[in-house]
C-alpha positions as CSV (number, residue, x, y, z in Angstrom):
1,M,84.2,113.1,130.0
2,K,84.9,116.4,128.3
3,N,88.1,116.6,130.3
4,F,89.5,113.8,128.2
5,Y,89.0,115.8,125.0
6,P,90.9,118.8,123.7
7,K,89.2,122.2,123.9
8,N,90.3,123.3,120.4
9,G,91.7,120.1,118.7
10,R,90.1,116.9,117.4
11,V,90.2,113.3,118.5
12,I,90.6,110.9,115.6
13,L,90.5,107.1,115.5
14,H,92.0,105.0,112.7
15,V,90.3,101.6,112.7
16,D,92.4,99.0,110.8
17,M,91.0,95.5,110.4
18,N,93.6,92.7,111.0
19,S,94.3,90.3,108.1
20,F,90.9,91.3,106.9
21,Y,90.2,88.7,104.1
22,A,91.6,85.8,106.1
23,S,89.8,86.9,109.3
24,V,86.5,87.1,107.4
25,E,87.0,83.5,106.1
26,M,87.8,82.4,109.7
27,A,84.7,84.1,111.0
28,Y,82.7,82.3,108.2
29,D,84.3,79.0,108.9
30,P,85.7,78.7,112.5
31,T,87.5,75.5,111.7
32,L,90.1,77.7,109.9
33,K,91.0,79.6,113.1
34,G,94.5,79.0,114.3
35,K,95.6,77.6,110.9
36,P,98.0,79.2,108.3
37,L,95.6,80.6,105.8
38,A,96.3,82.6,102.6
39,I,93.9,84.4,100.3
40,A,95.2,84.3,96.8
41,G,94.2,84.1,93.1
42,N,94.2,80.9,91.1
43,P,97.4,79.0,92.0
44,E,97.4,77.5,88.5
45,E,97.7,80.9,86.9
46,R,100.3,83.6,87.3
47,R,97.9,85.7,89.3
48,G,98.4,83.2,92.1
49,I,99.7,86.0,94.4
50,V,99.0,86.1,98.2
51,V,96.5,89.0,98.8
52,T,96.6,88.6,102.5
53,C,97.3,85.9,105.1
54,S,96.7,85.0,108.7
55,Y,99.1,85.7,111.4
56,E,99.8,82.0,111.7
57,A,101.0,82.0,108.1
58,R,103.1,85.1,108.7
59,G,104.9,83.1,111.3
60,F,106.3,81.0,108.5
61,G,107.5,84.0,106.6
62,V,104.4,84.2,104.2
63,K,103.8,87.7,103.1
64,T,101.4,89.7,101.0
65,T,102.2,89.8,97.2
66,M,104.3,86.6,97.6
67,P,103.7,84.0,94.8
68,V,101.6,81.1,96.1
69,W,104.3,78.6,95.1
70,E,106.8,80.4,97.3
71,A,104.3,80.7,100.2
72,K,103.7,76.9,100.0
73,R,107.4,76.3,100.0
74,L,107.8,78.2,103.2
75,C,104.6,76.7,104.7
76,P,103.6,73.3,103.3
77,E,100.6,73.3,105.6
78,L,99.3,76.5,104.1
79,I,95.6,76.6,103.2
80,V,95.0,78.7,100.1
81,M,91.6,80.1,99.3
82,R,90.4,82.3,96.5
83,P,89.0,85.7,97.5
84,N,85.3,86.0,98.0
85,F,84.8,89.8,97.5
86,E,81.0,89.8,98.1
87,R,81.7,88.2,101.5
88,Y,84.3,90.8,102.3
89,R,82.1,93.7,101.1
90,S,79.4,92.5,103.4
91,A,81.8,92.3,106.4
92,S,83.1,95.8,105.5
93,K,79.7,97.3,105.4
94,G,79.0,95.7,108.8
95,M,82.2,97.2,110.2
96,F,81.4,100.7,108.9
97,D,77.8,100.4,110.2
98,I,79.2,99.9,113.7
99,L,81.6,102.8,113.4
100,R,78.7,105.1,112.4
101,Q,77.0,104.3,115.7
102,Y,79.7,106.3,117.5
103,S,80.0,109.3,115.1
104,E,78.6,110.6,111.9
105,L,82.1,111.6,110.8
106,V,83.3,108.3,109.4
107,E,85.6,108.3,106.4
108,P,86.2,104.9,104.7
109,V,89.8,104.7,103.3
110,S,89.6,101.1,101.9
111,I,87.6,98.0,102.3
112,D,89.2,97.3,105.7
113,E,90.1,100.6,107.3
114,G,88.6,104.0,108.1
115,Y,88.8,107.2,110.2
116,V,86.3,108.2,112.8
117,D,86.2,111.7,114.3
118,I,84.9,111.2,117.9
119,T,85.5,114.8,119.1
120,D,81.8,115.3,119.8
121,S,81.2,111.8,121.1
122,F,82.4,112.5,124.7
123,E,79.1,111.4,126.1
124,L,80.0,107.8,125.1
125,G,83.2,107.8,127.2
126,S,86.8,108.7,126.9
127,P,88.6,108.3,123.6
128,V,90.3,105.1,124.8
129,E,87.0,103.8,126.2
130,I,85.3,104.4,122.8
131,A,88.1,102.7,121.0
132,G,87.7,99.7,123.3
133,Q,84.0,99.6,122.8
134,I,84.4,99.7,119.0
135,Q,87.0,97.0,119.1
136,S,84.8,94.8,121.3
137,Q,81.7,95.3,119.3
138,I,83.3,94.5,116.0
139,L,84.8,91.3,117.5
140,S,81.6,90.2,119.2
141,Q,79.2,91.0,116.4
142,L,81.4,90.2,113.3
143,D,84.0,88.0,114.9
144,L,86.7,90.1,113.4
145,P,89.8,91.6,115.1
146,C,91.0,95.2,114.5
147,S,93.6,97.6,115.7
148,I,92.8,101.2,116.6
149,G,95.0,104.3,116.7
150,V,93.9,107.3,118.8
151,A,95.4,110.6,118.0
152,P,94.7,114.4,117.3
153,N,94.9,113.9,113.5
154,K,94.7,111.4,110.8
155,F,98.4,110.9,110.2
156,L,99.1,110.1,113.9
157,A,96.0,107.9,114.2
158,K,97.1,105.9,111.1
159,T,100.6,105.6,112.5
160,A,99.3,104.6,115.9
161,S,97.1,101.8,114.6
162,D,100.1,100.2,112.9
163,M,102.0,100.0,116.2
164,K,100.2,97.1,117.8
165,K,98.7,94.3,115.8
166,P,96.5,92.3,116.1
167,M,93.9,93.7,118.5
168,G,95.9,96.8,119.7
169,I,94.7,100.2,120.9
170,T,97.5,102.8,120.8
171,V,97.4,106.5,121.7
172,L,99.8,108.7,119.9
173,R,100.2,112.4,120.7
174,K,102.5,115.1,119.3
175,R,104.6,115.0,122.4
176,D,105.2,111.3,121.8
177,L,107.0,112.0,118.5
178,P,110.6,112.4,119.8
179,A,110.5,109.1,121.6
180,K,108.3,106.9,119.3
181,I,108.6,108.3,115.8
182,W,111.7,110.4,115.3
183,P,114.2,107.6,115.9
184,L,112.6,105.5,113.0
185,P,114.1,105.4,109.5
186,V,112.1,107.5,107.1
187,I,111.0,104.4,105.1
188,D,109.0,103.4,108.2
189,M,106.9,106.6,108.1
190,H,103.4,106.3,106.7
191,G,103.3,107.9,103.3
192,I,106.9,107.3,102.3
193,G,107.7,104.6,99.8
194,E,111.1,103.2,98.7
195,K,111.7,105.8,96.0
196,T,110.9,108.8,98.2
197,A,113.0,107.2,101.0
198,L,116.0,106.9,98.6
199,K,115.6,110.6,97.6
200,L,115.5,111.6,101.2
201,N,118.5,109.4,102.0
202,G,120.4,111.1,99.2
203,M,119.8,114.4,100.9
204,G,121.2,113.1,104.2
205,I,117.8,112.6,105.7
206,E,117.9,109.1,107.3
207,T,115.5,109.3,110.2
208,C,112.1,110.9,110.9
209,R,113.9,113.3,113.2
210,D,116.1,114.4,110.3
211,L,113.0,115.0,108.2
212,A,111.3,116.9,111.0
213,F,114.2,119.4,111.0
214,A,115.0,119.3,107.3
215,N,115.6,122.4,105.2
216,D,112.3,123.6,103.5
217,I,114.0,124.8,100.3
218,Q,116.0,121.6,99.8
219,L,112.9,119.5,100.4
220,K,110.8,121.4,97.9
221,S,113.5,121.4,95.3
222,R,113.8,117.6,95.4
223,L,110.3,116.5,96.3
224,G,108.1,119.5,95.4
225,I,105.2,120.4,97.7
226,N,105.0,116.8,98.9
227,G,108.4,117.2,100.6
228,L,107.0,120.0,102.8
229,R,103.9,117.9,103.6
230,L,106.1,115.0,104.7
231,K,108.0,117.4,107.0
232,E,104.8,118.6,108.5
233,K,103.7,115.0,109.2
234,A,107.1,114.2,110.7
235,N,106.3,117.0,113.1
236,G,102.9,115.6,113.8
237,I,101.0,118.1,111.7
238,D,98.1,117.0,109.6
239,R,95.2,119.4,108.8
240,R,93.1,116.9,106.8
241,I,89.6,116.5,108.2
242,V,87.6,113.3,108.5
243,D,85.4,113.6,105.4
244,P,82.6,111.1,105.0
245,D,82.1,112.2,101.4
246,S,85.7,111.6,100.3
247,I,84.7,108.1,99.3
248,Y,83.1,109.7,96.2
249,D,86.3,111.6,95.3
250,Y,87.8,109.7,92.4
251,K,89.3,110.9,89.1
252,S,89.5,107.6,87.3
253,V,87.8,104.2,87.0
254,G,89.8,101.4,85.5
255,N,90.2,97.6,85.2
256,S,93.2,95.5,84.2
257,T,93.9,91.8,83.9
258,T,96.9,89.5,83.6
259,L,96.4,87.1,80.8
260,P,96.7,83.3,81.5
261,K,99.6,83.2,79.1
262,D,101.5,85.7,76.9
263,T,99.7,86.1,73.6
264,T,100.0,87.8,70.2
265,N,96.6,86.7,69.0
266,Q,94.9,90.0,68.0
267,H,91.4,88.5,68.2
268,D,91.9,87.3,71.8
269,L,93.5,90.6,72.9
270,L,90.7,92.7,71.5
271,A,88.2,90.4,73.2
272,V,89.9,91.1,76.5
273,I,89.8,94.9,75.8
274,L,86.1,94.5,75.1
275,Q,85.6,92.7,78.5
276,L,87.6,95.4,80.3
277,S,85.6,98.2,78.6
278,E,82.4,96.5,79.7
279,K,83.6,96.4,83.3
280,V,84.6,100.0,83.2
281,A,81.3,101.0,81.7
282,S,79.5,99.1,84.5
283,R,81.4,100.8,87.2
284,L,80.9,104.2,85.7
285,H,77.2,103.6,85.7
286,Q,77.2,102.5,89.3
287,K,79.1,105.7,90.2
288,D,76.9,107.9,88.1
289,V,79.9,109.3,86.2
290,L,81.3,109.6,82.7
291,G,84.9,109.7,81.5
292,M,86.5,112.5,79.5
293,T,89.7,110.5,78.7
294,I,90.2,106.8,77.9
295,Q,93.5,105.2,78.6
296,V,94.9,101.8,77.6
297,M,97.8,100.0,79.3
298,I,99.8,97.3,77.6
299,K,102.4,95.2,79.4
300,D,104.6,92.8,77.4
301,K,106.3,89.6,78.4
302,F,109.3,91.5,79.7
303,R,107.0,93.4,82.1
304,K,107.6,96.7,80.2
305,S,104.5,98.8,80.2
306,I,103.2,101.5,77.9
307,T,100.1,103.7,78.5
308,R,98.4,105.7,75.9
309,S,95.3,107.9,76.4
310,R,93.0,110.1,74.4
311,K,91.1,113.2,75.5
312,L,87.5,113.1,74.1
313,E,85.3,116.0,73.1
314,N,82.3,114.4,74.8
315,P,82.3,112.3,78.0
316,V,81.6,108.6,77.5
317,G,80.1,105.9,79.7
318,K,78.8,103.2,77.3
319,K,80.7,100.0,76.7
320,E,80.7,100.6,72.9
321,D,82.1,104.1,73.1
322,I,84.8,103.1,75.6
323,Y,85.8,100.0,73.5
324,A,85.9,102.0,70.3
325,V,88.6,104.4,71.7
326,A,90.4,101.6,73.6
327,K,90.6,99.4,70.5
328,D,91.9,102.3,68.4
329,L,94.6,103.1,71.0
330,F,95.6,99.5,71.3
331,M,95.9,99.0,67.5
332,K,97.9,102.1,67.1
333,H,100.4,101.5,69.9
334,W,100.7,97.7,70.2
335,N,104.1,96.7,68.7
336,G,103.1,93.1,68.1
337,E,105.1,91.7,71.0
338,P,103.5,89.0,73.2
339,V,101.1,90.8,75.7
340,R,101.1,89.8,79.4
341,L,98.6,92.4,80.8
342,L,96.0,94.7,79.5
343,G,94.2,97.6,81.2
344,V,91.4,100.1,80.3
345,T,90.8,103.2,82.3
346,A,88.3,106.1,82.1
347,Q,90.0,109.2,83.4
348,D,88.9,112.8,84.2
349,V,85.5,111.5,85.3
350,V,82.6,113.9,85.8
351,E,79.2,113.5,87.4
352,K,76.5,112.7,84.8
353,S,74.4,115.5,86.1
354,E,77.2,118.0,85.5
355,A,78.5,116.6,82.1
356,T,77.9,118.9,79.2
357,E,78.0,117.4,75.8
358,Q,79.8,119.5,73.1
359,L,77.4,118.9,70.3
360,D,78.9,118.4,66.9
361,L,77.2,118.4,63.5
362,F,76.3,114.7,63.8
363,S,75.0,114.7,67.4
364,Y,73.0,117.9,67.1
365,K,70.1,116.4,65.1
366,K,69.7,113.4,67.5
367,E,69.7,115.7,70.5
368,A,67.4,118.2,68.9
369,E,64.8,115.4,68.4
370,K,64.9,114.8,72.2
371,E,64.3,118.5,73.0
372,P,60.5,118.2,73.6
373,L,61.2,115.4,76.1
374,Y,63.9,117.4,77.9
375,K,61.4,120.3,78.1
376,V,58.8,118.2,79.9
377,V,61.5,116.8,82.2
378,S,62.7,120.3,83.0
379,E,59.2,121.5,83.8
380,L,58.6,118.5,86.1
381,Q,61.9,119.1,87.9
382,D,61.1,122.8,88.4
383,K,57.7,121.9,89.8
384,Y,58.6,118.9,92.0
385,G,62.3,119.2,92.6
386,K,65.5,118.3,90.8
387,D,65.5,114.7,92.0
388,S,61.9,114.0,91.2
389,I,62.7,112.7,87.8
390,A,65.9,111.8,85.9
391,R,66.7,111.2,82.3
392,G,67.3,107.5,82.6
393,I,71.0,107.8,83.3
394,K,71.0,107.6,87.1
395,G,73.3,104.8,88.4
396,S,72.9,102.7,91.5
397,K,74.8,104.9,93.9
398,G,72.0,104.9,96.3
399,A,72.4,106.1,99.9
400,R,75.9,107.1,100.7
401,N,76.1,105.0,103.8
402,D,75.5,101.8,101.8
403,T,77.5,102.5,98.8
404,K,82.9,100.7,96.5
405,T,85.9,98.1,93.5
406,D,89.1,97.1,92.9
407,T,90.5,98.4,96.2
408,S,93.6,99.0,94.8
409,F,91.0,99.0,96.1
410,N,89.7,102.4,95.3
411,K,86.6,103.5,97.2
412,D,83.7,101.7,95.5
413,F,83.9,98.9,98.0
414,L,80.7,99.8,99.9
415,R,78.5,99.5,96.9
416,D,75.5,97.2,97.3
């Protein structure tokens, strides 16, 4: 089987679950199979937005981010269900458990997709055979469909998995670029959004082939280093490794909420900020991190947003500390207009074990009183190891294989 694997390169799979939330609900309740199904927020509130939908619903023109009322207009038979995130996390964990049976190098990207480096898994079969085994196992054990891209790097694997849905397996090599990728408009290339596409179009770069042969100096002047990276990807170059630990690479932890109705009631708005601060504190604790900066976002009835942040001398993680800063920021920068959405974010997060508190005149005495306890803890750790005892601040991160929230979904989706 080694003949199917490159001598010096890598073989990467990108596993992408198809209509994940809807598929999980269908697996849980088979009577939903074959019917137009949408997963959405509360239809009675403005957050009634389609999160995902079945392929049957897509046949009627229903799309992600579409308001529920519009989706129902297009498909009167549409079944609308609220998301059940615990159910989805459980299915996600089951999916990633299966992937780890084929390689230790599994990198979750979101709740429903991930990369697998199978370069050293040749004993299990050819790359296409392994992709087929994974697809079959996820379907048979979890009753969930997925598409898989097979390629020499992450970019090409991601691109390949999007080429055939649902239940597709697509191989994409660098030599396939001229025929399969270069003719496409740049907006269709993974990693390019509308704004970037408009900038590229303004430079005369319309297709992926144009990007592959674009002028480096021109690209960098308009798009910075990202322009050069996009050109590399258009040429099938992607040096990123499959990193199982990247799930723990995050710089911020935040929560936001759209209010049921626009409001100017200060008491109600501060209550929402308190709730958001509590959620952020809980997630910081789960991740075992603290925030060095607190940010507040305020969106008014005209959907105009302002964000304000404050860098702190000492990292914070408690609800009370986060709320105190968030409240102060809100009171200073709210203009009194009706508020539609509020958000609180802890930024510049650091591991608790690495956080160093800059002691001021007021905290010094309190910390000094704990010094005898710290000394005992330090002695025990020196004798029995660093992880033998902690100072009561350890979160619930647990084993890395079992550990994710909001997928904008950032990567806390695997938490227990």
